[in-house]
Each structure stands twice: as structure tokens, then as C-alpha cells.
C-alpha positions as CSV (number, residue, x, y, z in Angstrom):
1,M,-83.6,57.7,181.8
2,T,-84.9,54.4,182.8
3,A,-82.9,51.4,184.1
4,Q,-81.4,49.4,181.2
5,L,-79.9,45.9,180.9
6,N,-76.1,45.8,181.7
7,E,-76.2,49.3,183.3
8,K,-75.8,50.3,186.9
9,A,-79.1,50.1,188.7
10,P,-80.5,53.5,189.8
11,D,-79.9,54.0,193.5
12,F,-82.8,54.6,195.8
13,S,-83.9,54.7,199.5
14,L,-87.3,53.5,200.5
15,L,-89.1,52.5,203.7
16,D,-89.8,48.9,204.4
17,A,-92.8,47.4,206.1
18,D,-91.2,47.9,209.6
19,G,-90.4,51.6,209.0
20,N,-86.7,51.0,208.4
21,V,-84.8,52.7,205.5
22,F,-83.7,50.3,202.8
23,R,-80.8,51.8,200.8
24,L,-79.9,50.1,197.6
25,Q,-76.3,51.3,197.8
26,E,-75.9,49.5,201.1
27,M,-76.8,46.2,199.4
28,S,-73.7,46.3,197.2
29,G,-72.0,42.9,197.2
30,Q,-75.3,41.0,197.1
31,R,-77.3,39.7,194.2
32,L,-80.8,41.2,194.4
33,L,-84.1,40.4,192.6
34,L,-86.1,43.6,192.7
35,V,-89.8,42.8,192.1
36,F,-92.1,45.7,191.3
37,Y,-95.7,44.8,191.7
38,P,-98.9,46.9,191.5
39,G,-100.4,46.1,194.9
40,D,-100.7,44.0,198.0
41,D,-103.4,41.4,198.1
42,T,-104.4,41.7,194.5
43,P,-104.9,38.3,192.8
44,V,-101.9,38.3,190.3
45,C,-99.5,40.0,192.8
46,T,-100.4,37.5,195.5
47,R,-99.8,34.6,193.2
48,Q,-96.6,36.1,192.0
49,L,-95.1,36.8,195.5
50,C,-96.3,33.5,196.9
51,D,-94.6,31.7,194.0
52,Y,-91.4,33.5,194.9
53,R,-92.0,32.7,198.6
54,D,-92.4,29.0,197.7
55,G,-89.0,29.0,196.0
56,I,-87.1,31.2,198.5
57,E,-84.7,28.4,199.2
58,V,-83.7,28.1,195.5
59,F,-83.2,31.9,195.3
60,A,-81.1,31.7,198.5
61,E,-79.0,28.8,197.1
62,L,-78.3,31.0,194.0
63,G,-77.2,33.8,196.3
64,V,-80.2,36.0,195.4
65,T,-82.1,38.2,197.9
66,V,-85.7,38.9,196.8
67,V,-87.1,42.5,197.5
68,G,-90.7,43.5,196.7
69,I,-91.6,47.1,195.8
70,S,-95.1,48.5,195.5
71,P,-96.9,51.7,196.1
72,D,-98.6,50.4,199.3
73,D,-97.8,51.7,202.7
74,A,-96.1,49.9,205.6
75,E,-99.3,48.9,207.3
76,S,-100.6,47.3,204.1
77,H,-97.2,45.5,203.6
78,Q,-97.3,44.2,207.2
79,R,-100.7,42.7,206.7
80,F,-99.8,41.2,203.3
81,R,-96.5,39.8,204.6
82,A,-98.2,38.2,207.6
83,R,-101.2,36.9,205.7
84,H,-99.1,35.1,203.2
85,D,-95.9,34.4,205.3
86,L,-93.7,36.3,202.9
87,P,-90.0,36.0,204.0
88,F,-88.7,39.0,202.1
89,V,-88.5,42.7,202.4
90,L,-91.4,44.8,201.1
91,L,-90.7,48.4,200.2
92,S,-93.1,51.3,199.8
93,D,-92.7,53.5,196.7
94,S,-95.8,55.6,197.4
95,D,-95.0,58.4,194.9
96,L,-93.8,55.9,192.2
97,S,-90.5,57.8,191.9
98,V,-88.4,54.6,192.0
99,A,-90.8,52.8,189.7
100,E,-90.4,55.6,187.2
101,R,-86.6,55.3,187.3
102,Y,-86.9,51.5,186.6
103,G,-89.5,51.9,183.8
104,C,-92.3,50.5,186.0
105,K,-94.5,53.6,186.3
106,A,-97.8,53.1,184.5
107,L,-100.4,55.8,183.5
108,I,-102.2,54.7,186.7
109,G,-100.1,53.0,189.3
110,M,-97.2,50.6,188.9
111,K,-96.3,48.1,186.2
112,R,-95.1,44.7,187.1
113,G,-91.4,44.2,186.6
114,V,-88.4,42.2,187.8
115,F,-84.7,43.2,187.8
116,L,-81.8,41.0,188.7
117,L,-78.9,43.0,190.0
118,D,-75.4,41.5,190.4
119,E,-73.0,42.1,193.2
120,A,-71.9,45.4,191.6
121,Q,-75.6,46.4,191.1
122,I,-75.4,46.0,187.4
123,I,-78.8,45.0,185.9
124,R,-78.3,41.5,184.5
125,Y,-82.0,40.6,183.9
126,R,-84.8,43.0,183.2
127,H,-88.4,42.3,182.3
128,V,-91.3,44.8,182.6
129,E,-94.7,43.4,181.8
130,A,-96.7,45.1,179.1
131,V,-99.9,43.8,180.6
132,A,-100.5,43.6,184.4
133,L,-102.2,40.2,184.1
134,F,-98.9,38.6,183.2
135,R,-96.0,37.8,185.6
136,R,-92.6,36.1,185.5
137,R,-92.9,32.7,187.2
138,R,-90.2,31.5,189.6
139,E,-89.0,28.8,187.2
140,E,-88.3,31.4,184.5
141,L,-86.4,33.6,186.9
142,V,-84.4,30.7,188.3
143,E,-83.5,29.6,184.8
144,A,-82.4,33.2,183.9
145,I,-80.3,33.4,187.1
146,R,-78.6,30.1,186.5
147,A,-77.8,31.1,182.9
148,L,-76.0,34.2,184.2
149,G,-73.8,32.0,186.3
């Protein structure tokens, strides 16, 4: 079953760009924006994550921590993070097992999706793009986060 709005987010553990294990359950008590994206350094993904980078202060003011998830490995994430000065954690879902649980696994690769989890890890906002060329802009997400209170 895939992750649905107003349900508990499926738990997972993935490696970050520095080789550390990120465990969703350990992030309880924090609001998280999980950003599933198809790949590092691709045009739409780069624009999307740089847009979120440019608004990181707004996300922080709203008490939201941004976490990127793609199939790319740690080395790719390190280069991508450094090249674009990304201030958030990037996780590797190389086998797409987490993407599948969140409804972001495509026939080939990963779909683009964003999930806002509240402090209890309930999904309060969910959007999975039907077409990879589209993305949720920072303003749309900030508006949705503010509407949730």
C-alpha cells in the first residue's frame, strides 16, 4: 500500500550523502518535507532543489526540514550538493523501495513527489507528479504549509 494523505508515513532507513544512516522514526517531533526527485543534476530536479534551497529560511521559519530522496548514490549526491550549495540532506534510494512505498516509483526510475509530514509523521500534504517535467514550486509548498497551520 502506498502512502496516503492523513495516514502515518511509511518508516524507512536510507544512507545520506555522507554515508550516515537516516532513520525516519528518529525524526519524530519534526515537520519534514520529503522531496522525491528522479536524479541529481538533471534540469528539472536542479531547478526544483535550487528553488527550495533559495527558500530554506522560509521553510525553517515554518519549522520544516527539507529532505531530498533520489536513486543516486552518495558520491553523486556529494557532487550535486556541493555544485549547487544545497543545505539539506540528500538520501539514496538506489533500489527504489522507499519510492515504491510512497507511490513515487515509475516504470523506469523515480517519479517526482513531495510529502509534508507533521511532528507525528502523519502525511499532511502529498503530491506526486504525473509527468516528470512538472514540479511543485516553493511558493505552492509554503502556501500549503501555512494553510495547515
